N, C-alpha and C positions, 0 to 999 in steps of 0.2 A: 526474389518477387517483393516488391514496393505493397507494403502495408495497404496502401490506398487499395489496391485492387483486392484486397483476398474476401471483402464482399460479396462482388461479383462473382473471384474464382472459386468460392467457398459453393456458391450455389451451381454455380459451372460443374466442378467437379463432384458434387452430388447428383446432378442429372446425369451426367456423364454414366457416372455408376451404374446407374436404374437405367439407362440404355443397355447398357454392355450386359448387366445381368441377362435383361427380357431376349436379347438377339444373339449375344457369343454362349449363354448360360454361365453360371455357376463357378463354372470352374476354368476359364481360357482363362488364357496370360492376357490379354486384353482387359478383362475385369480384374484381374490379379495388378495390373497396371493402375487402371482406376483408383482399386481399391489402397495403392499405396501412396497416390498422390494424393488423394483425399487426407489421405492421414499426413503426411507430412503438413499439408494446411492447419490442422489440429496441432501439430506437432509446434509448429510456430508460434500459435496463441497461445502455447503452455496447457493446450484440454488434451492432455495424457491418458485419460477414461475414456476418450474417444478414441486416441489413435491408434492404442495400442491392441485391441480385439480387430480395425483395419489391419493394422502391419502382419500379426498372424495369419489370417486369414489370405493376406499375397503373398509370402510364404510357403504356406502351405502348399497353392496351387503353382506355383511357380517350383516348386521339389517333388510336387506329384507326376505335374505333366511335362515340367521338360527334364526333371533331374537335379539331384544336387550339385552335380559341379557342372551348371549352368550360368553363364553369367549373371540372365536377369536375376537366377538363385544367390547368386552370392551380391547381388545390388540390392534385394531383399533383405538378406542378412546384415548386411550395409547399416541398413535402415532403420530395422530392429533395432541392431546394439547402440545406434546414435540414439534412440527412442529411450533405451534404458539409460544412455551414458547422460544423457538431458534429467532421466528423471533419480540420476543418483545410485540405480542399481545395479554397479559394477560388475558384482559376479555372476548375473545375468547378462549382462553384454559382452563378458569376456569369451567364452565358448563360441558365441558368433564372432565377432571380430578376429580370433583367430582361424576358424574354416572360412571365414570370407577372404580372407588374404591366402591363402592355401589354394582355396578355389582359382583367386585372380592368376596368381601365379603359375598353377597348370595349365589352364586355358588361353590366357591373355601375354604372360612371358613378364619378368622380369623389367621391360623398360616400358610396359605401357602404362597411363596417367591412370587408370584406372587401379592396378595394382597399388599405383603409387596413390594413392586417394586410402586404400584398402589399410595402407602399410601408414600411412599417419593416423588412421584411424586406430589404429591400437595401440601405434606409438600413443597418443594422447591420453587413450585409457589407462594405460599402464604408467602412464606419468600422473593422472588424478590416483591412481591407489597407491601413490608414494615410490614406483618403484623404476626410478630416473634410468637407471642400469639397464632397463629395456626400453624403456621410452623414448629417449632422446638419439640413441644409434637410430634407428628406425622413422625416427621423424627425419632426421639428417639426411638421409637417405630419399625418403620420398621426399623431399624440397629437389634432392639435386635430378632425381627423375622427370619432376614437372619442369623445370628451368629451363631443361632439357629438350621435352617433349611438346609442352605447352607453350614456353617462353617466358622469361624473367618479368613481365609485366601482366601476366593473366590472372583472371581472379580468386582462378584454383588454388595455381602457387602462392597468392595473397593470404589463402588461409590457411597454408601449411606453414608460410611466414610465421603468420600471429602465433601459430598454435607451439612451434619451436619458440619463439621470443617466450610465452606465458611460460614453457618450460624451463626457460635461461632464468625469467627473473625469479623464479619457485626455487632454485637451485641458488639466490642471490648472485648470480653472475651478470649482474646489472648494463655493465657494460656491452655485451652479447647480446642484450634483451632489445636493448634502446632502438641503434640502430633496423635491427629486423620489423619493429614493429613501424615504424617512420616509413620505411619503404612499403609495408603492409596496406598503412592508410593511404598513402597516395595511391597505392593501385586500386582499392576500394574506392576514394574520393573521385576517380575517373569510371569505371566499371558503374557500380552504383548509385552515387550522388553522394553529395554531405549528407541528407536529409532520409536516410535506409538507416533502421536501425541496428544493423552489422556495423557499419562505419561508426555510428553513436558510439556500440559496445568496445570496438576498438578501440575509440576515442578516452573511453574510462582506464580500459587496461595500459594506453599509452601514459592516460595522466598518471595513472599510478604509481608507474614506472620512473617519472618523474618525479614524483614525491621522494618516491625512495633515495631518490638521488641528490637530495633536499633540494629542490625550484620550486615550493609549492606555486608562485604564482604561475607561470606557465603553465602548470597542472589543471590549477582555479579553472582557469583559461576554458581551456577543453574541454574539462567535467560541464561547466556549464551551457557551453554549448551541447555537449552532449544530452545532460537534463530536458532542454529546451526540443531537441530533437523529439525528446520522448514525450513530452506532454503533446507535442502533434499528433506521435504516433497512435496516441492513447485516444485522443478525439475520433482518430481513422477506425480504430476499435472497437470503437462505442458506436459504431452506427450498426454492427455486426449485430451484437447481441450483446445481453448484461453477462451471461456466462463466459463469454469469450474475452470480456470486457476484463473481469473478475482476476482470470488464471492470467490472463497477458499482464497485468497489472501486480499483481502478486509476487509474477518472474523479475519482474523489474524494481519494487520495492526497494530490494537494498541497494541499488546504485543510487536513490535517491540519498539512505542512509550513509554512504560511506561520504560523496559530497559533502552533505549536512555535518559527517563526524569529524571529517577532515580542516573543515572550516572551522568547526569552534575549537578542535587541536591547536590552529592558529592564531586561534583569540578573535578570529572574526563571527562572532556571534549573531549579529542580527540576521550576516548574510547565510548562518547556519538556520537560525531560525525560520527565516524564512524559505528555505528549503523545506522543511520540516512541514511548516503548516501547506505549502504543494502536495505535501505528499498525503498530510492526513484529510485535507480538503477533495483530494482524488478520490482519496479512501473513503467519506461521505457519498460524493456523487456515487460510487459503484452502489455505494447501497440504495440512497434513495430515488435515484435514476430521476434530476429533475431533465426539465426542457432544456433541450441543446442552449438553447441564449444563457442559460444561466450553468453552463457547463464550467469548472472554476480549472479546468485544463486551459484553460485560456489565457492561466496566470503564467510568468514568466521569469526566471532568473534574472535579476542585474548583472550589467557589467559596470566596472568600474571604468573612467577614462582609457585608460592606458588598455584596459583590456576590449576597449571597443577599437582600439586603432589597431591592434593587433590583428583581431579575428574580422577588422575588415578586411585589411589585407590577405589573410586564411581563406576567407570567403573569394574574394577578387581571381585568387591562383584556382581554386579547389573550381571555382566557377568553370574557370576557363580550360584546367581538365576533362571537367563535365561535358563540355559541347566538343571537344576532341574528342574524346572517348566516344560520344553519340554517335559522329561526321564517321568517324574510324566502323563505328558497328553498321550502320546501314552500308557502308561501301563492302562491307565484309559480307552481307545478306545479297546484294548487288553480284558478287563475283560470282555467285553459284551460278547464276543467269548470263555473265560474263559483263567486263569490262569495259569501258572507250579508253583509249589512249589516255585520253584527257583526267578519267576517273582513276589510271592505274598511276599518274603521275600525281595525281591530290595526293593518294592512298600513301602514295612512300614521302610526298611532303609532312602529311599529317602524322605517321608513325616516328618523322625526326622533331617533330613540334613538343608529340607527347613525351620522348626521352629529356627535352629540354624543361618541358612545364612540370616534368617527376623531378626533374633534378632541382629545379626552383623550390618546388613544393617542399622537400628535404632539407634543403638551406633553411628554407623562412622557418620552418619549427626550430630549427637550432640559432635562430636568430633569436626567434622569440623566446626563447627561453634564455639565451643569455641577455636578451634586450628588458627584459622584464627581472630576471635577477638583479642587473645593474642598476638598476633603479634608485636604489638604496631607499635613503631618507625618504625622501620624495616619492617613492611609490609607498612607505610606509603610510606617510602623512597623509596620500590620499586616499587610502584602503580606512584608513580612523577617520576620516572626514565622512565617507559613505557609510561605514560603521557607525558613525555618531548619526549621520541624520536617522536612518531605521532605526534605531535603539530611540533617538528622542519620540520617536514616534509610537513604538511601544512604553515609552515609558510616559508620555504624553494620555496613553488612555488609561495608565495606571493611576499616575496622579488623578486625574478623573474623575476615581472609582475611591478615594483616598489614600492620607499616605502611609496604615498600616496596612495596605493590599498588597499581595506579590501573585507573579505568576508564572509558576514550576513547571516548566513544559519536558517529558519524558522520552526519549526515543532508544529502543531497543536493536541493539546489533549480535552478532553471533555471541559475541565474545565480552559485551558489556552489555549495563544499562548505563546513558547518558544523561543529564537534566542541566537543563538550562534556565536561568533563572533570572527575571527580572523583577525588580521593587523598584519603586519610586526614586533609587538616587543611583543602583548600581544594576549590569547585568553581568553575570558570571556563569562559568560551566564548572561541573562538578562531574564525577562518574564512578562505580562502584563494576570491577570485575567480576562477571558472570557468565556462562554459558546460559546462549539463549534456552536451552530447552529443562537445562536447572533450574531456572528462572521458570519458567513455565509450570513444572513440576512443582515447586514450593507453592504456586499460586492456586495449584486445582488441589494439593493437598491442603494450605489454609481454608479455602473454600470449602472443602469437606468436614472439617473442624469445627465451621463457621455455621453449618448446616444444622449441627447434632449440640442441643442443647446440653444434651450431659457432659458430652467435650471439654477438655482442656485445650485452648487453642493459644495461648499464652506464648509457649516457647517459639511457636512458629510464628507469631504476630510479632516477636521481637527477630528474629530472624531475617524476616522483610526489612524490618525497623532499621537494622542495621548497614541492610541493603540501599534500601530506596529513598530513604529518611536521614540518614544521620550525616550524611556526606554535607547537608545542606541546613541543617539542625542549627547551627552557631549562626549560620549568613543569617536566619532566616529572624531570630531571636534578636540578636544585632540590629536587625533594622527595626525591630521592635513590631513584627508584622503580627496580625491579626486574624487576616482572612487569605488563605494562600488558593488561588485559581487554580486547578489543576488539568493543564492538558497531557491527556495521556495513552500509549502504545500499547499496538497487540494488546494481549493476554490482560494487562496493567489494566484496561479498562473493566473488568471483573472482580476489581480486588475493591474490597472497601478499605480504603484509606482511615479513615476514623477508628476501623479496629486494629492498626497496629499499634507496638507497644513499645514505648521507649525503657523497660524496666521497671518502672516505677508506676505509672499512668497509660492508657490507651490515648492515640493521640487527640480526638477527637475532646479530650478533655486540652489541649491547648491551641488549636485553630478551628477557625472556621473551612470548611474543606467545598465548596462547589465545583462544578466539573464547567470548565471553559473548552468551547469549540471557536475556531477560529473564525467559521464559518459567516458566524454571528455575533460574531464579538461588536458590531454598534449595537446591536439589540441592551448590551449592557447598559448605558448610560439613559435608556428609557425613561421619564416619569411614572409613578408605582402609586395606586393610588392611597391613600390614607386610609379609609376605611373597606370594608371589602362587603358586599352580599355576595353568599353561592349559592353553586348550581350543584344539587348531588346529584347524580346517577348512578344505578347499583344495580348489581343482581345477587339474587337470593337463592337462586333455585340450582340442583341440578341439571350439568347437561352433558351429552357425548364428553368426555376423555377430561371434563371437569368437574370436581366436587363441589357442592354446595357452601355456599356461603355465608352460614347463620348467622354471625355477628356483623353483617350490613345493615340492615333495617338498625341495630340498635346504635351503630357507627354513626350513618346519617342523623338519627335524633339525638345522637350527643354534640351535634355540629350544627345543624339546622334548626332555627325557631321553628318548632311543630309540638301540636298540644302536647306530642310526649315529653318536649323540654327544648335544649339548646339553647344557644345565645348568638348566631348570627343570623340576619334577615335571608331567606331566600326559597330556594323552593325543590323538591324532592321528586325524583321519577323514578321507580324501581318497577324491574323485574320487565311486562308487558307493554310499562308507559316507558322504560328506556329501551329507544328504537334509534334508528341511523337518523331518518327524518328530527325526531324529537331532540338527539345531540346538533343537529346542525343547526337548528331551533334556539336552543340556549347559545352556544357556540356567538351567534350573532347577536344576542341583547347582554346588556350592560352587567355582566356577573364577573367581576374579576376575580373572584377564585370555582375555578369547575372541579367539581372531587367527585370523581370516577371511581367506583369502589367496583373494578370486574377481574377477571383474569384478564392480564394483556399478554400473550404468549410473543414472546421474542423470538427467530426462531433463527440460524444462521442461515445468510443468502439473500434474497435482496427483498425489497418492499411488499414482494407479494407474498412471502412468506410469514410473515409478521402480522397480528391481527390481535384486535380489540373484541370481545365476544361480548353481546348485545346482551338485554334484559331478556327480547324475543326469541335468543337462540341465532341469530346473524352474525359472523365476522364480518367487522370492519376491517381490511387490511390497512396498512399501512398507504399503498397505491390508493386507495379509494379515497383515503383522507386528503390526499394529494394534488388526485384531478379532480374530486368531483364539490370541489366549493366549497370544503368544511374551512371556516375560517374562524379565530380565535382571539379574535384585533381587541376586543377588551377582556381578554383575560391577561391577569399579573401571575397567575397560578393555574398550571394542571397539573392535579394532581391524579395517577393511577397508585392505589392505594391496594391492587394486591396482585401486579404484577407479578409473570412468571417467566423468568430468565433463566433458559439452559447453559449451561457451559460450554455452549458449543454444539456442532451437530454434525461436526467433520474436522481432519487433522488440519485443513487448512484456516480456520474461525479464529478470526484474534478479537471478537465484541466489536467488529464495527457496528454491528446490527443497536448495541446500546445506545452510543451517541446517534447513528442515523436516525430513530425515533424525534429526541431532541432537536435535533435541525429540521425535521420536518413543521415540526407543529412550530417550533419558532418561526419557519417561514412562512406559513400561514398565520401568523399574526403575536401567538404566545409568546409573555415574555420571559416564561421559567417555566420546565417542568421538575416533577419530582414522582421516581419512580423508584423500582425497591428493584435488588441485583438476584433476589433468591425468591420465592414463596416466601410468605410472612403468615405470620398467625393471626387473625381475627381480632381476639382482645386486644392484644399487648399493640396494635395497629391502632386500633381505634382508639386507643387511650393516648398514645403518642399523636395523634393527628390530631385530637379535639385540643392536647394541651398547647400544642406548635401554633394552632390557629388563635387562641385566646391570647399567647403569647405573642403576637405579631397584628393583633388586634387593636393590643393594647396603644398602639402607632406609636413605640419606641425602640421597635426592635426590627432589625433587617429579617428578611423571609432567611436567610440561612443563619442567622445567631438565633433566628426562633428554634430554628430545628434541631439548631446543635442542643440550646439548653435544654427541650422535649426529651434529646436523644439521653441526655446528662439526669434528666429525672427520673429517667424508663430506668435507668442502671444502677441507680440507687434503691429502685425496689427490688430487693431480693431474690425475685421469682423472673423478673425481665434483667437481671445481671450481665446474662452470659448475651454476648456481641450475637447472637443470632436472633435477638428481638429486635434488636434499637440500631444494628450497624449496617443493615441494607439498604439505606432509603439516599437516593444520589438525587442532588440539586440540579440542573442543567440550566443556563444560561442567566440571566438578569435575576439577581441574587438577592437586589436591594430589598 
């Protein structure tokens, strides 16, 4: 089913289930089918927590009403097995797959297409478990049955072709895998169309196979086409809801990373960076849920001139397949009511044309591989020209910020961390081999140590330094870099890079480390005010779930000129005076510094889960800030000095919420955001903030340099030497 229809279909399936439960009863087979069909939609959206209980209920009803050896019960077993397969729970899937096949063989016979599907499912499961000696013969047999019963061009036959090809590929039998994948893709281009996510997935698998055979050029063309399809699909899924969008996007992010990884391995760094930017922009959009007219999924990865020529031909052939396939399916529907002699003649002609078109499609893919591979030096020059152009754009941004500025972009895959470094003079790639789960474990353990002032985090800091910084350390020093803008991926966003240790000193001693978000890169060159006036807003009292912030009053008094002291002109609003209306008011007045000393709860999820605690006890969500006309157009720096960020609230949370707030605030006009990665200590924070603002107010330092110097000064105080006190502060956006 097309994802474009999921919004309507999901609503329809929910309604069908409700009607069936009401009129047919909770344990009727029709209700079971309604449950199963709704579960399949949730599965396609990777909403497994919603899909699983529905499929369980369906299987229970079929088993109770129809018996364990009924074809419908076998279907429910197969659906539940495929759901466990998608979730990677192979041990739960295996007994269901074995039982489903046994029922099919007994009730429907070995020559039935449903039996072949059950056989193929079990074969794929065995192969996923590494048991190819069991999986391969089952899949080969399943393919033979489907080709005989359904025909060699049926979509179900194509699915088995693709599964068999994947097995051969995993067994490094690439000469067997490639022709099967090409056949499957031709069939799906016909049956599903070029813009279907299943077609895109098969393009990625085919491209991966072509990469294995040493032909990256045609692989990249196919991969780019697939990624651009996914960009469209994400837009479609976004219409359903934020949770559906998140789960679907998370299930596909590895495809973006695979293309970026492959491009970077081939030295096509700027194209790899573009793919990573598309992924990062999508992540940020998922979190902040901006208006649809600002949806960055409108971005598309560009094609080189040669790729455009080949993909134009690809599209022409694929479109022809699609038109013929659509006409064939309409005639098949009409055949149930009877065809005229002319229609029968046309049906025969279409069948013949489809064979020719599919043969041409397969030949074309071979020609494309050979043609792109044979471009030789001319192709190399073409790619370099495009890469140079994109790299010049990146480096132009960097140069506009200073000759001692670099962008260091990280991306995390299952088996390694990649680093893409752009300086005014070079762009290069480095990497560290590490399992992503092991990396996340190290980050989690490091954060635990950092939040305990009595711990010794140096060994863990050195370990992460070797993984994340050592590969680019010499490059940064050779380029005489002083400011390293960090673009982070996954759980790296929870990591205070300044607290990493090279064996001699913390990283904060070497470089300024602002956070970079490509969505708001154009704000980096905005002019800033040489002198600041401050609006201070804070909470001192305790509220449900939040402890009092006893040091806030003194913190404000040390910064803003009042009767108690302070050095910066401005106004202070504490507790009941700090309301939503007051925040909106001061945000629109000319206060280059807005210092907010309150709890800010960053919670994984969407913008409605994260909120600022106001002085009157109300909670202002990120969604409120975005939609209720909160503007910060005159704000050079918006500081949240008592933020409370948790390390996730679910297994799939990867720090998107941290950058999400920075993006929202910048979109609402703020040039930069200063926040923290964990709840901070009142007294040390007040000391650091006042010191930072004094240094910046002197007029000779940028915001990020003032922050770094204040962190170093705090570190030199014996009682604040532990990174717990000085490391959690992160500056996002315009760091000038």
